[in-house]
Residue frames as a rotation matrix with the C-alpha (Angstrom) as fourth column:
MET 1
-0.868 0.494 -0.054 127.33
-0.452 -0.739 0.501 2.79
0.207 0.459 0.864 -60.35
ASP 2
-0.650 0.701 0.295 123.87
0.081 0.450 -0.889 2.19
-0.756 -0.554 -0.349 -58.85
ILE 3
-0.735 0.474 0.484 121.04
0.616 0.169 0.770 1.35
0.283 0.864 -0.416 -61.20
THR 4
-0.892 0.449 -0.058 118.10
-0.410 -0.855 -0.316 3.74
-0.191 -0.258 0.947 -61.47
SER 5
-0.166 0.922 0.349 114.34
-0.024 0.350 -0.936 3.28
-0.986 -0.164 -0.036 -61.59
LYS 6
0.440 0.286 -0.851 114.48
-0.791 -0.325 -0.518 4.26
-0.425 0.902 0.083 -65.28
SER 7
-0.465 -0.694 -0.550 117.06
-0.861 0.499 0.099 1.57
0.206 0.520 -0.829 -66.08
ILE 8
-0.815 0.243 0.526 114.99
-0.083 0.849 -0.521 -1.05
-0.574 -0.468 -0.672 -64.22
VAL 9
0.252 0.955 -0.157 111.86
-0.262 -0.089 -0.961 -0.06
-0.931 0.284 0.228 -66.17
LEU 10
0.237 -0.248 -0.939 113.83
-0.970 -0.118 -0.214 -0.27
-0.058 0.961 -0.269 -69.43
GLY 11
-0.800 -0.599 -0.018 115.26
-0.599 0.801 -0.014 -3.67
0.022 0.000 -1.000 -68.47
THR 12
-0.506 0.706 0.496 111.84
0.025 0.587 -0.809 -5.01
-0.862 -0.397 -0.315 -67.51
SER 13
0.437 0.689 -0.578 110.26
-0.532 -0.320 -0.784 -3.63
-0.725 0.650 0.227 -70.69
LEU 14
-0.285 -0.652 -0.703 113.00
-0.958 0.209 0.195 -5.26
0.020 0.729 -0.684 -72.76
PHE 15
-0.964 -0.145 0.221 112.10
-0.174 0.978 -0.113 -8.70
-0.200 -0.147 -0.969 -71.45
PHE 16
-0.052 0.991 0.125 108.37
0.025 0.126 -0.992 -8.18
-0.998 -0.049 -0.031 -71.88
LEU 17
0.356 0.107 -0.928 109.14
-0.849 -0.377 -0.370 -7.22
-0.389 0.920 -0.043 -75.49
VAL 18
-0.642 -0.675 -0.365 111.41
-0.759 0.627 0.176 -10.25
0.110 0.390 -0.914 -76.03
ASN 19
-0.783 0.395 0.481 108.85
0.058 0.816 -0.576 -12.57
-0.619 -0.423 -0.661 -74.44
GLY 20
0.221 0.920 -0.323 106.09
-0.289 -0.254 -0.923 -11.07
-0.931 0.297 0.210 -76.56
LEU 21
0.056 -0.293 -0.954 108.07
-0.995 -0.090 -0.031 -11.60
-0.076 0.952 -0.297 -79.76
PHE 22
-0.917 -0.398 -0.038 108.75
-0.399 0.917 0.012 -15.22
0.030 0.026 -0.999 -78.86
ALA 23
-0.495 0.806 0.325 105.08
0.044 0.397 -0.917 -15.73
-0.868 -0.440 -0.232 -77.90
LEU 24
0.238 0.576 -0.782 103.96
-0.752 -0.400 -0.523 -14.51
-0.614 0.713 0.338 -81.34
ASN 25
-0.027 -0.379 -0.925 106.00
-0.915 0.381 -0.129 -17.29
0.401 0.843 -0.357 -82.95
ASN 26
-0.937 -0.266 -0.226 105.18
-0.152 0.894 -0.421 -20.12
0.314 -0.360 -0.879 -80.54
LYS 27
-0.033 0.979 -0.199 101.89
-0.142 0.193 0.971 -21.87
0.989 0.060 0.133 -79.92
LYS 28
0.442 0.113 -0.890 103.02
0.775 0.451 0.442 -22.81
0.451 -0.885 0.111 -76.41
TYR 29
0.796 -0.077 0.600 103.48
-0.219 -0.961 0.168 -19.78
0.564 -0.265 -0.782 -74.18
LYS 30
0.848 -0.484 0.218 105.79
-0.127 0.214 0.969 -21.63
-0.515 -0.848 0.120 -71.79
MET 31
0.369 -0.742 0.559 108.19
0.915 0.395 -0.079 -22.28
-0.162 0.541 0.825 -74.69
ALA 32
0.459 -0.154 0.875 108.33
0.312 -0.895 -0.320 -18.52
0.832 0.420 -0.362 -75.26
VAL 33
0.898 -0.127 0.421 109.12
-0.434 -0.411 0.802 -18.07
0.071 -0.903 -0.424 -71.56
ASN 34
0.684 -0.672 0.284 111.86
0.470 0.703 0.534 -20.70
-0.559 -0.231 0.796 -71.90
TYR 35
0.282 -0.563 0.777 113.43
0.862 -0.207 -0.463 -18.81
0.421 0.800 0.427 -74.81
THR 36
0.656 0.028 0.755 113.21
-0.122 -0.982 0.142 -15.52
0.745 -0.185 -0.641 -72.90
SER 37
0.908 -0.326 0.264 114.93
-0.237 0.122 0.964 -17.04
-0.346 -0.938 0.034 -69.87
ALA 38
0.483 -0.753 0.447 117.62
0.816 0.572 0.083 -18.46
-0.318 0.325 0.891 -72.14
VAL 39
0.439 -0.286 0.851 118.23
0.449 -0.751 -0.484 -14.98
0.778 0.595 -0.201 -73.60
HIS 40
0.806 -0.122 0.579 118.80
-0.508 -0.646 0.570 -13.65
0.305 -0.753 -0.583 -70.10
ALA 41
0.817 -0.495 0.296 121.03
0.116 0.644 0.756 -16.55
-0.565 -0.583 0.584 -69.09
ILE 42
0.382 -0.687 0.618 123.23
0.920 0.218 -0.326 -16.23
0.090 0.693 0.716 -72.17
GLY 43
0.459 -0.152 0.875 123.41
0.189 -0.946 -0.264 -12.44
0.868 0.287 -0.405 -71.96
SER 44
0.866 -0.078 0.493 124.10
-0.485 -0.369 0.793 -12.37
0.120 -0.926 -0.358 -68.23
THR 45
0.746 -0.617 0.250 126.72
0.450 0.744 0.493 -15.13
-0.490 -0.256 0.833 -68.45
LEU 46
0.285 -0.652 0.703 128.64
0.885 -0.104 -0.455 -13.40
0.370 0.751 0.547 -71.25
MET 47
0.476 -0.066 0.877 128.46
-0.064 -0.997 -0.041 -9.89
0.877 -0.036 -0.479 -69.79
SER 48
0.924 -0.128 0.359 129.40
-0.365 -0.024 0.931 -11.07
-0.111 -0.991 -0.069 -66.31
LEU 49
0.611 -0.747 0.263 132.32
0.734 0.658 0.166 -13.06
-0.297 0.092 0.950 -67.72
ILE 50
0.227 -0.503 0.834 133.56
0.599 -0.603 -0.526 -9.95
0.768 0.619 0.164 -69.51
TYR 51
0.690 0.095 0.718 133.16
-0.382 -0.795 0.472 -7.90
0.615 -0.599 -0.512 -66.34
VAL 52
0.925 -0.319 0.208 134.94
-0.048 0.445 0.894 -10.38
-0.378 -0.837 0.396 -64.06
SER 53
0.436 -0.791 0.429 137.78
0.895 0.428 -0.122 -10.96
-0.087 0.437 0.895 -66.55
SER 54
0.293 -0.288 0.912 138.20
0.397 -0.831 -0.390 -7.26
0.870 0.476 -0.130 -67.27
ASN 55
0.835 0.070 0.546 138.22
-0.425 -0.548 0.721 -6.41
0.350 -0.834 -0.427 -63.59
LYS 56
0.838 -0.514 0.186 140.80
0.225 0.634 0.740 -9.08
-0.498 -0.578 0.646 -62.80
PHE 57
0.088 -0.846 0.525 143.16
0.939 0.247 0.240 -8.38
-0.333 0.472 0.816 -65.70
ASN 58
-0.088 -0.082 -0.993 142.53
0.145 -0.987 0.069 -4.61
-0.986 -0.138 0.099 -66.05
LEU 59
-0.541 -0.070 0.838 141.19
0.802 0.258 0.539 -4.93
-0.254 0.964 -0.084 -69.58
LEU 60
0.209 0.675 0.708 138.77
0.713 -0.600 0.361 -1.99
0.669 0.429 -0.607 -69.26
ASN 61
-0.767 -0.420 0.485 139.13
0.020 -0.772 -0.636 1.41
0.642 -0.478 0.600 -67.68
SER 62
-0.908 0.337 -0.248 137.13
0.314 0.159 -0.936 2.13
-0.276 -0.928 -0.250 -64.53
SER 63
-0.480 0.766 -0.428 134.37
-0.645 -0.638 -0.420 4.18
-0.595 0.075 0.801 -66.19
THR 64
-0.299 0.333 -0.894 133.75
-0.801 0.422 0.424 1.55
0.519 0.843 0.141 -68.89
LEU 65
-0.817 -0.047 -0.575 133.75
0.204 0.908 -0.365 -1.22
0.540 -0.416 -0.732 -66.29
ALA 66
-0.828 0.534 -0.173 131.28
0.007 -0.298 -0.954 0.72
-0.561 -0.791 0.243 -64.14
LEU 67
-0.302 0.720 -0.625 129.00
-0.930 -0.367 0.027 1.22
-0.211 0.589 0.780 -67.16
LEU 68
-0.482 0.073 -0.873 129.15
-0.392 0.873 0.289 -2.50
0.784 0.481 -0.393 -67.94
GLY 69
-0.929 0.116 -0.350 128.27
0.358 0.510 -0.782 -3.32
0.088 -0.852 -0.516 -64.34
PHE 70
-0.626 0.726 -0.286 125.36
-0.467 -0.642 -0.608 -0.86
-0.625 -0.247 0.740 -64.51
ASN 71
-0.227 0.526 -0.820 124.04
-0.936 0.114 0.332 -2.54
0.268 0.843 0.466 -67.66
ILE 72
-0.711 -0.072 -0.699 124.37
0.004 0.994 -0.105 -6.04
0.703 -0.078 -0.707 -66.19
LYS 73
-0.905 0.363 -0.221 122.45
0.256 0.051 -0.965 -5.07
-0.339 -0.931 -0.138 -63.06
SER 74
-0.408 0.781 -0.473 119.73
-0.748 -0.583 -0.317 -3.31
-0.524 0.224 0.822 -65.08
PHE 75
-0.382 0.171 -0.908 119.51
-0.732 0.543 0.411 -6.26
0.564 0.822 -0.083 -67.50
SER 76
-0.750 0.025 -0.661 119.19
0.254 0.933 -0.253 -8.91
0.611 -0.358 -0.706 -64.79
SER 77
-0.843 0.505 -0.185 116.95
0.011 -0.328 -0.945 -6.85
-0.538 -0.798 0.271 -62.51
GLY 78
-0.350 0.715 -0.605 114.60
-0.922 -0.378 0.086 -6.32
-0.167 0.588 0.792 -65.44
TYR 79
-0.475 0.128 -0.871 114.56
-0.379 0.863 0.334 -10.05
0.794 0.488 -0.362 -66.13
PHE 80
-0.884 0.086 -0.460 113.80
0.411 0.614 -0.674 -11.07
0.224 -0.784 -0.578 -62.54
ILE 81
-0.651 0.717 -0.249 110.98
-0.366 -0.584 -0.725 -8.54
-0.665 -0.380 0.643 -62.28
HIS 82
-0.259 0.522 -0.813 109.56
-0.941 0.052 0.333 -9.73
0.216 0.852 0.477 -65.61
ASP 83
-0.554 -0.005 -0.833 109.85
-0.126 0.989 0.078 -13.39
0.823 0.148 -0.548 -64.64
SER 84
-0.958 0.273 -0.090 108.24
0.118 0.085 -0.989 -12.72
-0.262 -0.958 -0.114 -61.26
VAL 85
-0.322 0.872 -0.369 105.17
-0.814 -0.454 -0.363 -11.39
-0.484 0.183 0.856 -63.08
VAL 86
-0.184 0.189 -0.965 105.19
-0.758 0.597 0.262 -14.39
0.625 0.780 0.033 -65.42
THR 87
-0.895 -0.232 -0.380 105.57
0.044 0.803 -0.594 -16.74
0.443 -0.548 -0.709 -62.44
CYS 88
-0.749 0.656 0.096 102.44
-0.347 -0.264 -0.900 -15.30
-0.565 -0.707 0.425 -60.82
TYR 89
0.103 0.829 -0.549 100.44
-0.947 -0.087 -0.309 -16.28
-0.304 0.552 0.776 -63.91
THR 90
0.147 -0.106 -0.983 102.04
-0.715 0.675 -0.179 -19.60
0.683 0.730 0.024 -64.85
LEU 91
-0.639 -0.422 -0.643 102.82
0.117 0.773 -0.624 -21.30
0.760 -0.474 -0.444 -61.54
ASN 92
0.428 0.818 0.386 100.77
-0.434 -0.188 0.881 -22.16
0.793 -0.544 0.274 -58.47
GLY 93
0.952 0.123 -0.278 101.26
0.152 0.599 0.786 -23.27
0.264 -0.792 0.551 -54.90
LEU 94
0.651 -0.744 -0.148 104.71
0.286 0.060 0.956 -24.07
-0.703 -0.665 0.252 -53.55
SER 95
0.018 -0.661 0.750 106.43
0.991 0.110 0.073 -23.72
-0.131 0.742 0.657 -56.94
ARG 96
0.491 0.236 0.839 105.23
0.455 -0.891 -0.015 -20.13
0.743 0.389 -0.544 -57.22
ILE 97
0.995 -0.096 0.036 106.42
-0.077 -0.467 0.881 -19.30
-0.068 -0.879 -0.472 -53.70
ILE 98
0.413 -0.896 0.162 109.87
0.593 0.400 0.699 -20.84
-0.691 -0.193 0.696 -54.30
PHE 99
-0.007 -0.415 0.910 110.42
0.969 -0.229 -0.097 -19.03
0.249 0.881 0.403 -57.60
LEU 100
0.673 0.309 0.672 109.26
0.207 -0.951 0.230 -15.69
0.710 -0.016 -0.704 -56.21
TYR 101
0.911 -0.401 -0.096 111.50
0.047 -0.131 0.990 -16.10
-0.409 -0.907 -0.100 -53.16
HIS 102
0.153 -0.884 0.442 114.44
0.871 0.332 0.362 -16.93
-0.467 0.330 0.820 -55.42
HIS 103
0.115 -0.067 0.991 113.81
0.785 -0.606 -0.132 -13.88
0.609 0.793 -0.017 -57.59
LEU 104
0.934 0.223 0.281 113.44
-0.001 -0.782 0.623 -11.62
0.358 -0.582 -0.730 -54.56
GLY 105
0.656 -0.753 -0.055 116.77
0.310 0.203 0.929 -12.93
-0.688 -0.626 0.367 -53.23
ALA 106
-0.005 -0.648 0.762 118.39
0.996 0.065 0.062 -12.36
-0.090 0.759 0.645 -56.64
LEU 107
0.461 0.258 0.849 117.10
0.452 -0.892 0.025 -8.78
0.764 0.372 -0.527 -56.80
LEU 108
0.992 -0.126 -0.023 118.36
-0.030 -0.407 0.913 -8.15
-0.125 -0.905 -0.408 -53.28
MET 109
0.336 -0.925 0.175 121.80
0.651 0.363 0.667 -9.48
-0.681 -0.110 0.724 -54.17
ILE 110
0.026 -0.313 0.949 122.05
0.964 -0.245 -0.107 -7.52
0.266 0.918 0.295 -57.42
ASN 111
0.326 0.254 0.910 120.98
0.261 -0.950 0.172 -4.21
0.909 0.181 -0.376 -55.91
SER 112
0.876 -0.075 -0.477 122.66
0.473 -0.063 0.879 -4.41
-0.096 -0.995 -0.020 -52.52
ASN 113
0.705 -0.639 0.307 125.56
-0.424 -0.727 -0.540 -2.09
0.568 0.251 -0.784 -51.73
ILE 114
0.703 -0.474 0.530 127.35
-0.429 0.312 0.848 -4.54
-0.567 -0.824 0.016 -49.44
ASN 115
-0.190 -0.894 -0.407 130.65
-0.960 0.082 0.268 -6.11
-0.206 0.441 -0.873 -50.40
PHE 116
0.203 0.322 0.924 129.62
-0.092 0.946 -0.310 -9.21
-0.975 -0.022 0.222 -52.35
PRO 117
-0.783 -0.615 -0.089 130.90
-0.165 0.068 0.984 -10.67
-0.600 0.785 -0.154 -55.67
VAL 118
0.147 0.981 -0.129 127.67
-0.378 -0.065 -0.923 -10.00
-0.914 0.184 0.362 -57.56
TYR 119
0.352 -0.008 -0.936 129.09
-0.934 -0.070 -0.351 -10.48
-0.063 0.998 -0.032 -61.07
ASP 120
-0.782 -0.615 -0.100 130.88
-0.611 0.788 -0.069 -13.70
0.121 0.007 -0.993 -60.14
ILE 121
-0.610 0.621 0.491 127.65
-0.045 0.592 -0.805 -15.10
-0.791 -0.513 -0.333 -58.73
LEU 122
0.375 0.775 -0.508 125.63
-0.584 -0.228 -0.779 -14.01
-0.720 0.589 0.367 -61.77
PHE 123
-0.157 -0.522 -0.838 128.14
-0.971 0.238 0.034 -15.66
0.182 0.819 -0.544 -64.09
TRP 124
-0.956 -0.288 0.063 128.13
-0.295 0.926 -0.235 -19.00
0.009 -0.243 -0.970 -62.26
ALA 125
-0.415 0.873 0.255 124.38
-0.137 0.217 -0.967 -18.98
-0.900 -0.436 0.029 -61.59
GLU 126
0.439 0.641 -0.629 123.33
-0.696 -0.200 -0.689 -18.34
-0.568 0.741 0.359 -65.16
LEU 127
-0.396 -0.636 -0.663 125.98
-0.878 0.474 0.070 -20.70
0.269 0.610 -0.746 -66.55
SER 128
-0.931 0.041 0.363 124.53
-0.146 0.869 -0.473 -23.46
-0.334 -0.493 -0.803 -64.37
ASN 129
-0.069 0.998 0.006 121.04
-0.206 -0.008 -0.978 -22.71
-0.976 -0.069 0.206 -65.72
LEU 130
-0.316 -0.083 -0.945 121.89
-0.887 -0.328 0.325 -22.87
-0.337 0.941 0.030 -69.43
PRO 131
-0.976 -0.087 -0.200 121.48
-0.168 0.883 0.439 -26.64
0.138 0.462 -0.876 -69.98
TYR 132
-0.560 0.826 0.064 117.99
0.270 0.255 -0.929 -26.51
-0.783 -0.503 -0.366 -68.45
TYR 133
0.061 0.618 -0.784 116.66
-0.594 -0.609 -0.526 -24.46
-0.802 0.497 0.330 -71.37
VAL 134
-0.540 -0.306 -0.784 118.04
-0.820 0.400 0.409 -26.97
0.189 0.864 -0.467 -73.87
VAL 135
-0.974 0.217 0.066 116.48
0.178 0.913 -0.366 -29.85
-0.140 -0.345 -0.928 -71.92
TYR 136
-0.270 0.930 -0.251 113.13
0.020 -0.255 -0.967 -28.07
-0.963 -0.266 0.050 -71.83
TYR 137
-0.127 0.160 -0.979 113.29
-0.912 -0.407 0.052 -27.38
-0.390 0.899 0.198 -75.55
HIS 138
-0.772 -0.253 -0.584 113.93
-0.518 0.782 0.347 -31.04
0.369 0.570 -0.734 -76.45
LEU 139
-0.879 0.466 0.102 111.31
0.252 0.635 -0.730 -32.33
-0.404 -0.616 -0.676 -74.01
HIS 140
-0.040 0.937 -0.347 108.59
0.059 -0.345 -0.937 -30.24
-0.997 -0.058 -0.041 -75.65
GLN 141
-0.698 -0.188 -0.691 109.27
-0.674 -0.152 0.723 -31.06
-0.241 0.970 -0.020 -79.28
PRO 142
0.330 0.893 -0.307 106.58
-0.943 0.322 -0.081 -32.95
0.027 0.316 0.948 -81.25
HIS 143
0.868 -0.142 -0.475 108.96
0.053 0.980 -0.194 -35.91
0.493 0.143 0.858 -81.55
PRO 144
0.710 -0.593 0.379 111.45
-0.670 -0.405 0.622 -35.73
-0.216 -0.696 -0.685 -78.65
ASN 145
0.350 -0.716 -0.604 114.90
-0.294 0.528 -0.797 -37.16
0.889 0.457 -0.026 -79.29
LYS 146
0.981 0.153 -0.122 115.56
0.052 0.393 0.918 -39.38
0.189 -0.907 0.377 -76.26
GLU 147
0.303 -0.944 -0.130 119.33
0.925 0.325 -0.200 -39.51
0.231 -0.060 0.971 -76.79
LYS 148
-0.325 -0.395 0.859 119.61
0.275 -0.909 -0.314 -35.72
0.905 0.134 0.404 -76.84
ILE 149
0.578 0.619 0.532 117.39
-0.373 -0.379 0.847 -35.43
0.726 -0.688 0.011 -73.77
ILE 150
0.879 -0.296 -0.373 119.54
0.473 0.643 0.603 -37.91
0.061 -0.707 0.705 -71.82
LEU 151
-0.055 -0.962 0.269 122.73
0.874 -0.176 -0.453 -36.16
0.483 0.210 0.850 -72.92
TRP 152
-0.284 -0.041 0.958 121.54
-0.029 -0.998 -0.051 -32.68
0.958 -0.042 0.282 -71.93
LYS 153
0.812 0.563 0.153 120.00
-0.209 0.035 0.977 -33.89
0.545 -0.826 0.146 -68.69
ASN 154
0.589 -0.683 -0.432 123.38
0.805 0.541 0.244 -35.33
0.067 -0.491 0.868 -67.70
ILE 155
-0.381 -0.706 0.597 125.16
0.620 -0.674 -0.402 -32.11
0.686 0.217 0.694 -68.67
GLN 156
0.179 0.560 0.809 122.58
-0.292 -0.755 0.588 -30.15
0.940 -0.341 0.029 -66.68
LYS 157
0.912 0.272 -0.306 122.84
0.154 0.464 0.872 -32.42
0.379 -0.843 0.381 -63.66
TYR 158
0.330 -0.869 -0.368 126.62
0.944 0.314 0.103 -32.39
0.026 -0.381 0.924 -63.32
LEU 159
-0.444 -0.471 0.762 127.22
0.486 -0.841 -0.237 -28.77
0.753 0.265 0.602 -64.29
TYR 160
0.334 0.685 0.648 124.49
-0.253 -0.597 0.762 -27.57
0.908 -0.419 -0.026 -61.95
SER 161
0.909 0.049 -0.413 125.65
0.343 0.476 0.810 -29.70
0.236 -0.878 0.416 -59.02
ILE 162
-0.013 -0.995 -0.099 129.32
0.972 0.010 -0.234 -28.66
0.233 -0.099 0.967 -59.37
ILE 163
-0.514 -0.165 0.841 128.42
0.208 -0.976 -0.064 -24.98
0.832 0.142 0.537 -59.46
ARG 164
0.262 0.806 0.531 125.57
-0.319 -0.448 0.836 -24.86
0.911 -0.388 0.139 -56.97
ILE 165
0.919 0.103 -0.381 127.08
0.291 0.473 0.831 -26.94
0.266 -0.875 0.405 -54.17
PRO 166
0.231 -0.880 -0.415 130.90
0.949 0.111 0.294 -26.54
-0.213 -0.461 0.861 -53.91
ILE 167
-0.543 -0.494 0.679 131.36
0.676 -0.737 0.005 -23.26
0.498 0.462 0.734 -55.83
PHE 168
0.127 0.663 0.738 128.39
-0.113 -0.730 0.674 -21.46
0.985 -0.170 -0.018 -54.32
GLY 169
0.788 0.090 -0.609 129.20
0.539 0.376 0.754 -23.08
0.297 -0.922 0.248 -50.99
TYR 170
-0.246 -0.961 -0.130 132.57
0.962 -0.225 -0.157 -21.35
0.121 -0.164 0.979 -51.12
TYR 171
-0.551 0.090 0.830 130.93
0.156 -0.966 0.208 -17.97
0.820 0.244 0.518 -51.73
MET 172
0.559 0.822 0.107 128.40
-0.020 -0.115 0.993 -18.53
0.829 -0.557 -0.047 -48.97
TYR 173
0.464 -0.488 -0.740 131.14
0.876 0.379 0.299 -19.51
0.135 -0.786 0.603 -46.53
ASN 174
-0.624 -0.745 0.237 133.05
0.720 -0.666 -0.195 -16.32
0.303 0.049 0.952 -47.30
GLN 175
-0.210 0.628 0.749 129.89
-0.040 -0.771 0.635 -14.24
0.977 0.103 0.187 -46.96
PHE 176
0.756 0.613 -0.231 128.99
0.159 0.171 0.972 -15.64
0.635 -0.771 0.032 -43.55
TYR 177
0.663 -0.519 -0.540 132.42
0.738 0.328 0.590 -15.81
-0.129 -0.789 0.600 -41.98
TYR 178
-0.391 -0.920 -0.033 134.48
0.886 -0.385 0.259 -13.07
-0.251 0.072 0.965 -43.60
ASN 179
-0.870 0.107 0.481 131.99
0.166 -0.855 0.491 -10.44
0.464 0.507 0.726 -44.70
ASN 180
-0.032 0.914 -0.405 129.32
0.829 0.251 0.499 -10.52
0.558 -0.320 -0.766 -42.03
ASN 181
-0.932 -0.326 -0.160 129.08
0.362 -0.804 -0.471 -6.83
0.024 -0.497 0.868 -41.15
ASN 182
-0.563 0.785 -0.259 125.54
-0.183 -0.423 -0.887 -6.22
-0.806 -0.452 0.382 -39.93
ASN 183
-0.548 0.359 -0.755 124.12
-0.817 -0.037 0.575 -8.02
0.179 0.932 0.314 -42.97
MET 184
-0.795 0.220 0.565 122.01
-0.154 0.828 -0.539 -10.58
-0.586 -0.516 -0.625 -41.12
LEU 185
0.279 0.954 -0.113 118.87
-0.338 -0.012 -0.941 -9.89
-0.899 0.300 0.318 -43.19
TYR 186
0.255 -0.290 -0.923 120.89
-0.967 -0.062 -0.247 -10.26
0.014 0.955 -0.296 -46.38
ASN 187
-0.785 -0.619 -0.038 122.42
-0.613 0.784 -0.102 -13.54
0.093 -0.056 -0.994 -45.18
CYS 188
-0.544 0.653 0.527 119.06
-0.097 0.574 -0.813 -14.89
-0.833 -0.493 -0.249 -44.04
MET 189
0.479 0.707 -0.521 117.60
-0.603 -0.166 -0.780 -14.15
-0.637 0.688 0.347 -47.47
LEU 190
0.183 -0.490 -0.852 120.43
-0.951 0.132 -0.280 -15.73
0.250 0.862 -0.441 -49.49
ALA 191
-0.684 -0.493 0.537 121.12
-0.649 0.747 -0.141 -18.84
-0.332 -0.445 -0.832 -47.39
PRO 192
0.064 0.767 0.638 117.78
-0.123 0.641 -0.758 -20.48
-0.990 -0.030 0.135 -48.30
VAL 193
0.706 0.132 -0.696 118.48
-0.679 -0.154 -0.718 -19.73
-0.202 0.979 -0.019 -51.99
TYR 194
-0.356 -0.906 -0.230 121.70
-0.922 0.381 -0.073 -21.74
0.153 0.186 -0.970 -51.69
PHE 195
-0.708 0.095 0.700 119.87
-0.291 0.863 -0.412 -24.65
-0.644 -0.495 -0.583 -50.07
LEU 196
0.504 0.855 -0.125 117.17
-0.408 0.108 -0.907 -24.50
-0.761 0.507 0.403 -52.74
GLY 197
0.303 -0.502 -0.810 119.96
-0.925 0.049 -0.377 -25.13
0.229 0.863 -0.450 -55.25
CYS 198
-0.761 -0.574 0.301 121.16
-0.642 0.734 -0.222 -28.08
-0.094 -0.362 -0.927 -53.19
GLY 199
-0.215 0.783 0.583 117.61
-0.231 0.540 -0.810 -29.46
-0.949 -0.309 0.065 -53.07
TRP 200
0.671 0.437 -0.599 117.18
-0.643 -0.060 -0.763 -29.08
-0.370 0.897 0.241 -56.84
THR 201
-0.253 -0.850 -0.462 120.50
-0.928 0.348 -0.131 -30.90
0.272 0.396 -0.877 -57.35
LEU 202
-0.762 -0.007 0.647 119.31
-0.374 0.821 -0.432 -33.79
-0.528 -0.571 -0.628 -55.19
LYS 203
0.275 0.959 0.073 116.03
-0.344 0.169 -0.924 -33.90
-0.898 0.229 0.377 -57.10
MET 204
0.456 -0.155 -0.876 117.84
-0.889 -0.029 -0.458 -34.19
0.046 0.988 -0.151 -60.45
PHE 205
-0.635 -0.760 -0.139 120.01
-0.742 0.650 -0.166 -37.07
0.216 -0.002 -0.976 -59.23
ILE 206
-0.552 0.509 0.660 117.03
-0.249 0.655 -0.714 -38.92
-0.796 -0.558 -0.234 -57.80
GLU 207
0.477 0.868 -0.138 114.88
-0.335 0.034 -0.942 -38.51
-0.813 0.495 0.307 -60.92
ASN 208
0.726 -0.257 -0.638 117.65
-0.649 0.053 -0.759 -39.17
0.229 0.965 -0.128 -63.46
């Protein structure tokens, strides 16, 4: 089931609403953005897990599964559009370009009709992002707890590296060598996203 312009508008509006509610209760706007991103990561991880599990073990009928997939795509598309707008206002220079490129690649993947395990990728991608939001939260407390920061940074570093390099590497290998049917533009868009993940992994190991 393909998502519609109406569902994308609703998804985007949802995240502007969520971000606005968090902003009302936080003096630091970037903390509100962090909470909003965490809402997406948790929601996308759980819904994608349900979809992948249900599809594999036939837990849902086809119409219910299709509706769930429709909602996941609308939910995540809305988030990436919302966060692209936020990125334009909160980041500058190379960081802005990288985030916008990543979000464009994510939107392309989510809304493409080619044979690609979208829900598997969403599950792993957002699962790998979850510790980041906890790290950010602890780093920006009035009195940061160093032990908790170290703990969550280690969880983030190892979880992210395991998912983003070997697991995503497996999916990229399959995409390039077993599913390369006139999808060169698609491959050229997603390959740099994979290597961005590798670069971010290297950065975390160097800095921590």
